[in-house]
C-alpha positions as CSV (number, residue, x, y, z in Angstrom):
1,M,9.0,25.0,-17.2
2,K,9.0,27.6,-14.5
3,F,7.9,31.3,-15.2
4,H,9.1,34.1,-12.6
5,V,8.4,37.8,-12.9
6,M,11.7,39.2,-11.6
7,D,11.2,42.8,-12.1
8,A,8.4,45.4,-12.7
9,L,8.5,49.0,-13.4
10,L,5.4,51.1,-13.8
11,T,6.3,54.6,-15.2
12,Q,2.7,55.7,-16.4
13,F,-0.7,54.8,-15.4
14,Y,-2.8,57.7,-15.8
15,L,-6.6,57.7,-16.6
16,T,-7.8,61.0,-18.5
17,S,-11.1,63.0,-18.0
18,D,-12.2,61.1,-21.5
19,D,-11.7,57.6,-20.1
20,I,-8.5,57.0,-21.8
21,L,-5.8,55.1,-19.8
22,Q,-2.4,56.0,-20.7
23,Y,0.0,53.1,-19.6
24,N,3.9,52.3,-19.5
25,L,4.8,49.0,-17.7
26,A,8.2,47.1,-18.1
27,L,8.8,43.5,-17.0
28,N,11.6,41.0,-16.6
29,I,10.2,37.5,-16.8
30,F,12.7,34.6,-16.4
31,V,11.6,31.2,-18.1
32,R,13.5,28.3,-16.9
33,N,13.6,24.7,-18.4
34,S,15.2,22.8,-15.6
35,D,14.7,19.3,-17.2
36,K,18.0,17.5,-18.0
37,M,17.0,15.7,-21.1
38,T,14.0,17.8,-22.8
39,G,14.3,21.0,-24.7
40,I,11.2,23.4,-25.2
41,S,10.2,25.3,-28.1
42,Y,7.7,27.9,-27.7
43,S,6.2,28.7,-31.1
44,Y,3.7,31.3,-30.0
45,I,4.0,33.3,-26.7
46,D,2.0,36.6,-25.7
47,A,1.9,38.5,-22.3
48,A,-1.4,40.2,-21.4
49,A,-1.9,43.0,-18.5
50,Y,-5.4,43.3,-16.9
51,C,-6.6,45.8,-14.4
52,Y,-9.9,46.3,-12.7
53,G,-11.4,43.6,-14.6
54,K,-10.5,44.8,-17.9
55,N,-7.7,44.0,-20.3
56,V,-5.2,46.8,-20.7
57,A,-2.9,45.5,-23.4
58,L,-1.7,42.3,-25.0
59,V,2.0,42.3,-26.4
60,P,3.3,39.6,-28.7
61,L,6.8,38.3,-27.8
62,M,9.3,36.4,-29.9
63,P,9.1,32.6,-30.3
64,F,12.0,30.9,-29.3
65,Q,13.5,27.5,-28.3
66,Q,15.1,26.5,-25.2
67,D,17.6,23.8,-24.5
68,S,17.7,21.6,-21.5
69,K,18.9,23.1,-18.1
70,N,18.6,26.7,-19.7
71,T,17.1,29.9,-18.5
72,T,15.6,32.8,-20.9
73,L,15.0,36.3,-20.2
74,L,11.6,37.7,-21.7
75,R,11.0,41.7,-21.7
76,P,7.3,42.4,-22.5
77,V,6.8,46.4,-22.6
78,F,3.1,47.4,-22.3
79,R,3.1,51.0,-23.4
80,G,0.2,53.2,-25.0
81,Q,-3.4,54.0,-24.5
82,T,-6.8,52.4,-24.3
83,S,-10.4,53.3,-23.7
84,F,-10.9,52.4,-20.3
85,K,-14.4,53.4,-18.7
86,L,-14.4,52.6,-14.8
87,L,-17.9,52.6,-12.9
88,G,-18.7,52.0,-9.3
89,S,-16.6,50.2,-7.1
90,D,-13.9,49.9,-9.8
91,L,-13.9,53.7,-10.0
92,V,-13.6,54.2,-6.2
93,Q,-10.7,51.5,-6.2
94,F,-8.8,53.4,-8.7
95,S,-9.1,56.4,-6.9
96,N,-7.8,54.8,-3.8
97,D,-5.1,53.6,-5.6
98,Q,-4.1,56.7,-7.5
99,R,-3.9,58.4,-4.1
100,D,-1.7,55.6,-2.7
101,G,0.5,55.5,-5.8
102,R,0.2,51.7,-6.5
103,Y,-1.8,49.8,-8.8
104,P,-3.0,46.0,-8.9
105,I,-2.0,44.7,-12.3
106,Y,-2.6,41.1,-13.2
107,I,-0.1,39.4,-15.7
108,K,-0.9,36.3,-17.8
109,L,1.1,34.8,-20.6
110,H,-0.5,32.6,-23.4
111,L,1.7,30.0,-25.4
112,K,1.9,27.3,-27.6
113,S,4.9,24.8,-27.2
114,K,6.3,21.5,-28.2
115,L,8.7,19.4,-26.0
116,L,11.8,18.3,-27.9
117,Y,13.6,15.0,-27.0
118,G,16.3,13.7,-29.2
119,G,15.0,14.4,-32.6
120,E,11.5,14.2,-31.8
121,R,8.9,16.8,-30.9
122,S,5.7,16.4,-29.1
123,S,2.3,17.8,-30.6
124,S,1.8,21.4,-30.0
125,T,0.2,22.2,-26.7
126,D,-1.4,25.6,-25.4
127,G,-0.7,26.7,-22.1
128,T,-1.6,29.6,-19.7
129,V,0.7,31.2,-17.4
130,N,-0.8,33.0,-14.5
131,C,1.6,35.2,-12.8
132,G,-1.2,36.8,-10.5
133,W,-1.6,40.2,-9.1
134,L,1.6,42.6,-8.9
135,R,0.6,45.6,-6.8
136,L,3.2,48.2,-8.2
137,P,4.2,51.6,-7.4
138,L,3.9,54.3,-10.0
139,L,7.2,55.8,-10.3
140,G,7.5,59.4,-10.0
141,S,4.1,59.8,-8.2
142,S,3.8,62.1,-5.0
143,S,3.7,59.0,-2.8
144,D,6.6,57.6,-4.4
145,N,8.8,60.5,-3.3
146,N,10.8,60.0,-6.6
147,Q,12.4,56.9,-5.4
148,T,13.3,53.9,-7.2
149,V,11.4,50.6,-6.6
150,I,13.5,48.7,-3.7
151,G,13.0,45.2,-2.8
152,F,10.4,43.9,-5.8
153,K,9.1,40.6,-4.4
154,T,9.8,38.0,-7.2
155,E,6.5,36.4,-8.3
156,R,6.4,32.6,-9.1
157,C,3.6,32.1,-12.1
158,R,1.7,29.1,-12.2
159,V,1.8,27.2,-15.5
160,I,-1.1,25.4,-16.8
161,V,-0.5,23.2,-19.8
162,H,-3.5,21.7,-21.7
163,G,-2.8,18.2,-22.9
164,I,0.7,17.3,-23.2
165,Y,1.2,14.3,-25.6
166,I,4.9,13.5,-26.1
167,T,5.7,11.0,-29.1
168,I,9.0,9.4,-28.3
169,R,10.2,6.3,-30.3
170,I,11.9,3.8,-28.4
171,I,13.3,0.8,-29.9
172,V,13.5,-2.3,-27.6
173,E,15.3,-5.4,-28.6
174,I,13.9,-8.4,-27.0
175,S,15.8,-11.7,-26.6
176,I,13.5,-14.7,-26.2
177,F,14.9,-17.2,-23.7
178,Q,13.8,-20.6,-23.0
179,F,12.6,-21.0,-19.5
180,P,11.8,-24.5,-18.3
181,W,8.8,-23.4,-16.8
182,L,7.4,-21.9,-20.1
183,D,5.9,-23.8,-22.8
184,V,7.8,-21.8,-25.9
185,P,8.2,-23.7,-28.9
186,K,11.7,-23.9,-30.6
187,T,12.3,-22.3,-33.7
188,N,14.3,-24.5,-36.2
189,K,17.2,-22.3,-37.9
């Protein structure tokens, strides 16, 4: 499984005087199953956004199943407000980022998945997908000059799966041959 952040759009990121962060961030994340034989079932998946050492928001996403050699588009949207008190160096960094019109936002996904092979399913595994720091321009800010985002650099995410256990039943028929160098007793039929 491969995850890539293909596009990001930050249209609101404002800290009020009473420490309330108002935000609006939309992402396009492609999930690729490049295996030729195995499908993947995602029974739980969420996306989390972090900034300045704090959790901004957590968005649950719809569970889905992927066949082999398949790509799925996820569109998490982080929109709302949260209590967001910044102190010391975080407050200084926020002020600098506000002046520049670009904000560092860390994206992480949490998931539960099973591998599918034939009619079999593996046991459920937990995973984390770290998409890293996206340094995103705030659209419509004075430093943005009301231009759209051009040339967003696709970010490949790092997938960490905790304990994959695959149960696949393979039936093997064994024919016993008699070899002259083996002392195998003959069976009488």
